[in-house]
PDB file of N, CA, C and O in Angstrom:
ATOM      1  N   MET A   1      75.595  92.938 116.540  1.00  0.00           N
ATOM      2  CA  MET A   1      74.609  93.411 117.491  1.00  0.00           C
ATOM      3  C   MET A   1      73.222  93.228 116.883  1.00  0.00           C
ATOM      4  O   MET A   1      73.011  93.517 115.705  1.00  0.00           O
ATOM      5  N   GLN A   2      72.306  92.763 117.667  1.00  0.00           N
ATOM      6  CA  GLN A   2      70.937  92.577 117.215  1.00  0.00           C
ATOM      7  C   GLN A   2      70.090  93.764 117.650  1.00  0.00           C
ATOM      8  O   GLN A   2      70.428  94.463 118.605  1.00  0.00           O
ATOM      9  N   VAL A   3      69.000  93.983 116.950  1.00  0.00           N
ATOM     10  CA  VAL A   3      68.110  95.097 117.250  1.00  0.00           C
ATOM     11  C   VAL A   3      67.635  95.030 118.697  1.00  0.00           C
ATOM     12  O   VAL A   3      67.520  96.062 119.358  1.00  0.00           O
ATOM     13  N   LYS A   4      67.363  93.840 119.188  1.00  0.00           N
ATOM     14  CA  LYS A   4      66.851  93.699 120.552  1.00  0.00           C
ATOM     15  C   LYS A   4      67.863  94.157 121.593  1.00  0.00           C
ATOM     16  O   LYS A   4      67.489  94.449 122.729  1.00  0.00           O
ATOM     17  N   ASP A   5      69.152  94.224 121.219  1.00  0.00           N
ATOM     18  CA  ASP A   5      70.198  94.644 122.139  1.00  0.00           C
ATOM     19  C   ASP A   5      70.514  96.134 122.044  1.00  0.00           C
ATOM     20  O   ASP A   5      71.327  96.645 122.814  1.00  0.00           O
ATOM     21  N   MET A   6      69.881  96.831 121.111  1.00  0.00           N
ATOM     22  CA  MET A   6      70.179  98.253 120.887  1.00  0.00           C
ATOM     23  C   MET A   6      69.388  99.138 121.843  1.00  0.00           C
ATOM     24  O   MET A   6      68.281  98.816 122.274  1.00  0.00           O
ATOM     25  N   THR A   7      70.019 100.277 122.151  1.00  0.00           N
ATOM     26  CA  THR A   7      69.295 101.297 122.907  1.00  0.00           C
ATOM     27  C   THR A   7      68.394 102.036 121.920  1.00  0.00           C
ATOM     28  O   THR A   7      68.537 101.892 120.706  1.00  0.00           O
ATOM     29  N   VAL A   8      67.486 102.811 122.442  1.00  0.00           N
ATOM     30  CA  VAL A   8      66.597 103.599 121.581  1.00  0.00           C
ATOM     31  C   VAL A   8      67.428 104.552 120.725  1.00  0.00           C
ATOM     32  O   VAL A   8      67.133 104.748 119.546  1.00  0.00           O
ATOM     33  N   GLU A   9      68.455 105.139 121.312  1.00  0.00           N
ATOM     34  CA  GLU A   9      69.310 106.077 120.577  1.00  0.00           C
ATOM     35  C   GLU A   9      70.060 105.362 119.447  1.00  0.00           C
ATOM     36  O   GLU A   9      70.148 105.891 118.339  1.00  0.00           O
ATOM     37  N   GLN A  10      70.592 104.186 119.709  1.00  0.00           N
ATOM     38  CA  GLN A  10      71.305 103.424 118.685  1.00  0.00           C
ATOM     39  C   GLN A  10      70.368 103.038 117.539  1.00  0.00           C
ATOM     40  O   GLN A  10      70.733 103.142 116.368  1.00  0.00           O
ATOM     41  N   LEU A  11      69.171 102.596 117.883  1.00  0.00           N
ATOM     42  CA  LEU A  11      68.200 102.219 116.855  1.00  0.00           C
ATOM     43  C   LEU A  11      67.791 103.431 116.030  1.00  0.00           C
ATOM     44  O   LEU A  11      67.684 103.355 114.806  1.00  0.00           O
ATOM     45  N   SER A  12      67.567 104.543 116.706  1.00  0.00           N
ATOM     46  CA  SER A  12      67.207 105.776 116.011  1.00  0.00           C
ATOM     47  C   SER A  12      68.316 106.202 115.055  1.00  0.00           C
ATOM     48  O   SER A  12      68.038 106.590 113.921  1.00  0.00           O
ATOM     49  N   ASP A  13      69.571 106.134 115.502  1.00  0.00           N
ATOM     50  CA  ASP A  13      70.704 106.485 114.644  1.00  0.00           C
ATOM     51  C   ASP A  13      70.798 105.551 113.445  1.00  0.00           C
ATOM     52  O   ASP A  13      71.066 105.995 112.328  1.00  0.00           O
ATOM     53  N   LEU A  14      70.579 104.266 113.672  1.00  0.00           N
ATOM     54  CA  LEU A  14      70.619 103.292 112.583  1.00  0.00           C
ATOM     55  C   LEU A  14      69.541 103.592 111.547  1.00  0.00           C
ATOM     56  O   LEU A  14      69.810 103.582 110.345  1.00  0.00           O
ATOM     57  N   ILE A  15      68.333 103.855 112.009  1.00  0.00           N
ATOM     58  CA  ILE A  15      67.227 104.162 111.090  1.00  0.00           C
ATOM     59  C   ILE A  15      67.537 105.430 110.309  1.00  0.00           C
ATOM     60  O   ILE A  15      67.331 105.479 109.097  1.00  0.00           O
ATOM     61  N   ARG A  16      68.031 106.453 110.996  1.00  0.00           N
ATOM     62  CA  ARG A  16      68.372 107.719 110.331  1.00  0.00           C
ATOM     63  C   ARG A  16      69.420 107.485 109.247  1.00  0.00           C
ATOM     64  O   ARG A  16      69.303 108.015 108.142  1.00  0.00           O
ATOM     65  N   HIS A  17      70.439 106.696 109.560  1.00  0.00           N
ATOM     66  CA  HIS A  17      71.510 106.406 108.606  1.00  0.00           C
ATOM     67  C   HIS A  17      70.960 105.665 107.378  1.00  0.00           C
ATOM     68  O   HIS A  17      71.315 105.990 106.244  1.00  0.00           O
ATOM     69  N   ILE A  18      70.112 104.690 107.604  1.00  0.00           N
ATOM     70  CA  ILE A  18      69.544 103.916 106.499  1.00  0.00           C
ATOM     71  C   ILE A  18      68.655 104.789 105.623  1.00  0.00           C
ATOM     72  O   ILE A  18      68.698 104.688 104.397  1.00  0.00           O
ATOM     73  N   VAL A  19      67.853 105.642 106.242  1.00  0.00           N
ATOM     74  CA  VAL A  19      66.978 106.535 105.465  1.00  0.00           C
ATOM     75  C   VAL A  19      67.817 107.495 104.625  1.00  0.00           C
ATOM     76  O   VAL A  19      67.511 107.726 103.455  1.00  0.00           O
ATOM     77  N   GLU A  20      68.875 108.054 105.216  1.00  0.00           N
ATOM     78  CA  GLU A  20      69.756 108.956 104.465  1.00  0.00           C
ATOM     79  C   GLU A  20      70.386 108.246 103.277  1.00  0.00           C
ATOM     80  O   GLU A  20      70.463 108.813 102.187  1.00  0.00           O
ATOM     81  N   GLN A  21      70.832 107.023 103.473  1.00  0.00           N
ATOM     82  CA  GLN A  21      71.419 106.246 102.381  1.00  0.00           C
ATOM     83  C   GLN A  21      70.403 106.011 101.267  1.00  0.00           C
ATOM     84  O   GLN A  21      70.715 106.179 100.088  1.00  0.00           O
ATOM     85  N   CYS A  22      69.192 105.624 101.645  1.00  0.00           N
ATOM     86  CA  CYS A  22      68.150 105.351 100.650  1.00  0.00           C
ATOM     87  C   CYS A  22      67.803 106.607  99.859  1.00  0.00           C
ATOM     88  O   CYS A  22      67.670 106.556  98.636  1.00  0.00           O
ATOM     89  N   LEU A  23      67.657 107.731 100.553  1.00  0.00           N
ATOM     90  CA  LEU A  23      67.338 108.983  99.869  1.00  0.00           C
ATOM     91  C   LEU A  23      68.465 109.395  98.931  1.00  0.00           C
ATOM     92  O   LEU A  23      68.217 109.863  97.819  1.00  0.00           O
ATOM     93  N   ASP A  24      69.702 109.221  99.381  1.00  0.00           N
ATOM     94  CA  ASP A  24      70.847 109.571  98.545  1.00  0.00           C
ATOM     95  C   ASP A  24      70.906 108.683  97.309  1.00  0.00           C
ATOM     96  O   ASP A  24      71.198 109.164  96.215  1.00  0.00           O
ATOM     97  N   GLU A  25      70.633 107.400  97.472  1.00  0.00           N
ATOM     98  CA  GLU A  25      70.625 106.483  96.332  1.00  0.00           C
ATOM     99  C   GLU A  25      69.491 106.821  95.361  1.00  0.00           C
ATOM    100  O   GLU A  25      69.665 106.745  94.145  1.00  0.00           O
ATOM    101  N   TYR A  26      68.343 107.192  95.900  1.00  0.00           N
ATOM    102  CA  TYR A  26      67.181 107.452  95.059  1.00  0.00           C
ATOM    103  C   TYR A  26      67.294 108.794  94.338  1.00  0.00           C
ATOM    104  O   TYR A  26      67.085 108.878  93.128  1.00  0.00           O
ATOM    105  N   PHE A  27      67.629 109.844  95.095  1.00  0.00           N
ATOM    106  CA  PHE A  27      67.646 111.193  94.517  1.00  0.00           C
ATOM    107  C   PHE A  27      69.028 111.611  94.034  1.00  0.00           C
ATOM    108  O   PHE A  27      69.144 112.357  93.061  1.00  0.00           O
ATOM    109  N   GLY A  28      70.072 111.142  94.700  1.00  0.00           N
ATOM    110  CA  GLY A  28      71.415 111.570  94.340  1.00  0.00           C
ATOM    111  C   GLY A  28      71.601 113.057  94.585  1.00  0.00           C
ATOM    112  O   GLY A  28      70.810 113.679  95.294  1.00  0.00           O
ATOM    113  N   ASP A  29      72.619 113.609  94.015  1.00  0.00           N
ATOM    114  CA  ASP A  29      72.898 115.040  94.130  1.00  0.00           C
ATOM    115  C   ASP A  29      72.596 115.681  92.789  1.00  0.00           C
ATOM    116  O   ASP A  29      73.345 115.481  91.833  1.00  0.00           O
ATOM    117  N   PRO A  30      71.508 116.453  92.693  1.00  0.00           N
ATOM    118  CA  PRO A  30      71.137 117.044  91.406  1.00  0.00           C
ATOM    119  C   PRO A  30      72.163 118.059  90.890  1.00  0.00           C
ATOM    120  O   PRO A  30      72.173 118.391  89.705  1.00  0.00           O
ATOM    121  N   ASP A  31      73.021 118.546  91.786  1.00  0.00           N
ATOM    122  CA  ASP A  31      74.015 119.536  91.387  1.00  0.00           C
ATOM    123  C   ASP A  31      75.383 118.920  91.106  1.00  0.00           C
ATOM    124  O   ASP A  31      76.339 119.634  90.803  1.00  0.00           O
ATOM    125  N   GLU A  32      75.475 117.610  91.205  1.00  0.00           N
ATOM    126  CA  GLU A  32      76.758 116.947  90.991  1.00  0.00           C
ATOM    127  C   GLU A  32      77.258 117.216  89.574  1.00  0.00           C
ATOM    128  O   GLU A  32      76.524 117.061  88.598  1.00  0.00           O
ATOM    129  N   GLY A  33      78.514 117.620  89.485  1.00  0.00           N
ATOM    130  CA  GLY A  33      79.128 117.883  88.197  1.00  0.00           C
ATOM    131  C   GLY A  33      78.910 119.289  87.687  1.00  0.00           C
ATOM    132  O   GLY A  33      79.488 119.667  86.668  1.00  0.00           O
ATOM    133  N   LYS A  34      78.094 120.072  88.363  1.00  0.00           N
ATOM    134  CA  LYS A  34      77.856 121.456  87.939  1.00  0.00           C
ATOM    135  C   LYS A  34      78.831 122.380  88.657  1.00  0.00           C
ATOM    136  O   LYS A  34      79.295 122.091  89.760  1.00  0.00           O
ATOM    137  N   GLU A  35      79.124 123.485  88.011  1.00  0.00           N
ATOM    138  CA  GLU A  35      80.007 124.470  88.615  1.00  0.00           C
ATOM    139  C   GLU A  35      79.179 125.599  89.204  1.00  0.00           C
ATOM    140  O   GLU A  35      78.122 125.961  88.687  1.00  0.00           O
ATOM    141  N   ILE A  36      79.692 126.146  90.305  1.00  0.00           N
ATOM    142  CA  ILE A  36      79.009 127.267  90.946  1.00  0.00           C
ATOM    143  C   ILE A  36      79.529 128.568  90.331  1.00  0.00           C
ATOM    144  O   ILE A  36      80.727 128.709  90.083  1.00  0.00           O
ATOM    145  N   LYS A  37      78.637 129.499  90.091  1.00  0.00           N
ATOM    146  CA  LYS A  37      79.037 130.784  89.519  1.00  0.00           C
ATOM    147  C   LYS A  37      79.875 131.541  90.531  1.00  0.00           C
ATOM    148  O   LYS A  37      79.675 131.420  91.740  1.00  0.00           O
ATOM    149  N   ALA A  38      80.814 132.323  90.023  1.00  0.00           N
ATOM    150  CA  ALA A  38      81.743 133.065  90.876  1.00  0.00           C
ATOM    151  C   ALA A  38      81.000 134.001  91.826  1.00  0.00           C
ATOM    152  O   ALA A  38      81.376 134.122  92.992  1.00  0.00           O
ATOM    153  N   GLU A  39      79.951 134.663  91.341  1.00  0.00           N
ATOM    154  CA  GLU A  39      79.231 135.610  92.206  1.00  0.00           C
ATOM    155  C   GLU A  39      78.459 134.892  93.313  1.00  0.00           C
ATOM    156  O   GLU A  39      78.328 135.423  94.416  1.00  0.00           O
ATOM    157  N   VAL A  40      77.956 133.710  93.037  1.00  0.00           N
ATOM    158  CA  VAL A  40      77.262 132.933  94.068  1.00  0.00           C
ATOM    159  C   VAL A  40      78.263 132.446  95.100  1.00  0.00           C
ATOM    160  O   VAL A  40      77.991 132.481  96.300  1.00  0.00           O
ATOM    161  N   LYS A  41      79.410 131.996  94.642  1.00  0.00           N
ATOM    162  CA  LYS A  41      80.458 131.551  95.552  1.00  0.00           C
ATOM    163  C   LYS A  41      80.879 132.693  96.467  1.00  0.00           C
ATOM    164  O   LYS A  41      81.060 132.496  97.668  1.00  0.00           O
ATOM    165  N   GLN A  42      81.035 133.885  95.899  1.00  0.00           N
ATOM    166  CA  GLN A  42      81.433 135.047  96.694  1.00  0.00           C
ATOM    167  C   GLN A  42      80.359 135.391  97.722  1.00  0.00           C
ATOM    168  O   GLN A  42      80.688 135.724  98.860  1.00  0.00           O
ATOM    169  N   GLN A  43      79.103 135.319  97.351  1.00  0.00           N
ATOM    170  CA  GLN A  43      78.008 135.589  98.292  1.00  0.00           C
ATOM    171  C   GLN A  43      78.033 134.600  99.450  1.00  0.00           C
ATOM    172  O   GLN A  43      77.835 134.985 100.602  1.00  0.00           O
ATOM    173  N   LEU A  44      78.271 133.343  99.152  1.00  0.00           N
ATOM    174  CA  LEU A  44      78.334 132.320 100.200  1.00  0.00           C
ATOM    175  C   LEU A  44      79.516 132.556 101.139  1.00  0.00           C
ATOM    176  O   LEU A  44      79.398 132.383 102.352  1.00  0.00           O
ATOM    177  N   ILE A  45      80.641 132.947 100.575  1.00  0.00           N
ATOM    178  CA  ILE A  45      81.816 133.245 101.397  1.00  0.00           C
ATOM    179  C   ILE A  45      81.532 134.425 102.310  1.00  0.00           C
ATOM    180  O   ILE A  45      81.859 134.380 103.496  1.00  0.00           O
ATOM    181  N   GLU A  46      80.929 135.480 101.777  1.00  0.00           N
ATOM    182  CA  GLU A  46      80.608 136.661 102.580  1.00  0.00           C
ATOM    183  C   GLU A  46      79.600 136.324 103.674  1.00  0.00           C
ATOM    184  O   GLU A  46      79.724 136.803 104.801  1.00  0.00           O
ATOM    185  N   GLN A  47      78.619 135.514 103.355  1.00  0.00           N
ATOM    186  CA  GLN A  47      77.629 135.105 104.349  1.00  0.00           C
ATOM    187  C   GLN A  47      78.301 134.303 105.471  1.00  0.00           C
ATOM    188  O   GLN A  47      78.000 134.510 106.646  1.00  0.00           O
ATOM    189  N   MET A  48      79.193 133.406 105.115  1.00  0.00           N
ATOM    190  CA  MET A  48      79.902 132.603 106.104  1.00  0.00           C
ATOM    191  C   MET A  48      80.763 133.502 106.996  1.00  0.00           C
ATOM    192  O   MET A  48      80.830 133.290 108.207  1.00  0.00           O
ATOM    193  N   GLN A  49      81.411 134.488 106.413  1.00  0.00           N
ATOM    194  CA  GLN A  49      82.249 135.404 107.185  1.00  0.00           C
ATOM    195  C   GLN A  49      81.402 136.238 108.144  1.00  0.00           C
ATOM    196  O   GLN A  49      81.798 136.464 109.288  1.00  0.00           O
ATOM    197  N   ARG A  50      80.236 136.696 107.681  1.00  0.00           N
ATOM    198  CA  ARG A  50      79.346 137.470 108.562  1.00  0.00           C
ATOM    199  C   ARG A  50      78.862 136.611 109.728  1.00  0.00           C
ATOM    200  O   ARG A  50      78.780 137.075 110.865  1.00  0.00           O
ATOM    201  N   ARG A  51      78.546 135.362 109.431  1.00  0.00           N
ATOM    202  CA  ARG A  51      78.084 134.456 110.487  1.00  0.00           C
ATOM    203  C   ARG A  51      79.198 134.209 111.502  1.00  0.00           C
ATOM    204  O   ARG A  51      78.955 134.206 112.709  1.00  0.00           O
ATOM    205  N   GLU A  52      80.424 134.001 111.006  1.00  0.00           N
ATOM    206  CA  GLU A  52      81.564 133.786 111.908  1.00  0.00           C
ATOM    207  C   GLU A  52      81.859 135.027 112.744  1.00  0.00           C
ATOM    208  O   GLU A  52      82.375 134.920 113.857  1.00  0.00           O
ATOM    209  N   ALA A  53      81.534 136.199 112.213  1.00  0.00           N
ATOM    210  CA  ALA A  53      81.755 137.453 112.945  1.00  0.00           C
ATOM    211  C   ALA A  53      80.644 137.713 113.956  1.00  0.00           C
ATOM    212  O   ALA A  53      80.706 138.680 114.715  1.00  0.00           O
ATOM    213  N   GLY A  54      79.626 136.851 113.968  1.00  0.00           N
ATOM    214  CA  GLY A  54      78.561 136.970 114.967  1.00  0.00           C
ATOM    215  C   GLY A  54      77.321 137.660 114.479  1.00  0.00           C
ATOM    216  O   GLY A  54      76.394 137.865 115.264  1.00  0.00           O
ATOM    217  N   GLU A  55      77.259 138.029 113.218  1.00  0.00           N
ATOM    218  CA  GLU A  55      76.074 138.669 112.677  1.00  0.00           C
ATOM    219  C   GLU A  55      74.938 137.651 112.644  1.00  0.00           C
ATOM    220  O   GLU A  55      75.145 136.498 112.266  1.00  0.00           O
ATOM    221  N   ARG A  56      73.757 138.070 113.032  1.00  0.00           N
ATOM    222  CA  ARG A  56      72.630 137.153 113.116  1.00  0.00           C
ATOM    223  C   ARG A  56      71.662 137.397 111.958  1.00  0.00           C
ATOM    224  O   ARG A  56      71.516 138.515 111.463  1.00  0.00           O
ATOM    225  N   TYR A  57      71.013 136.318 111.549  1.00  0.00           N
ATOM    226  CA  TYR A  57      70.057 136.376 110.455  1.00  0.00           C
ATOM    227  C   TYR A  57      68.688 135.992 110.975  1.00  0.00           C
ATOM    228  O   TYR A  57      68.535 135.000 111.688  1.00  0.00           O
ATOM    229  N   PHE A  58      67.694 136.785 110.613  1.00  0.00           N
ATOM    230  CA  PHE A  58      66.314 136.462 110.990  1.00  0.00           C
ATOM    231  C   PHE A  58      65.399 136.707 109.848  1.00  0.00           C
ATOM    232  O   PHE A  58      64.193 136.494 109.967  1.00  0.00           O
TER     233      PHE A  58
END
């Protein structure tokens, strides 16, 4: 498919995908290979459970 044949949405998605790839290649994941502390993991689990229960955050 050529760019001239793409819809605006398809072109936008393509650009978004390419930008995400470039940023990932350039910056990578700074936390890759690190372990999360048990207390932080527990806080995240509790936050996810509260959100699933309908609790709102503002």
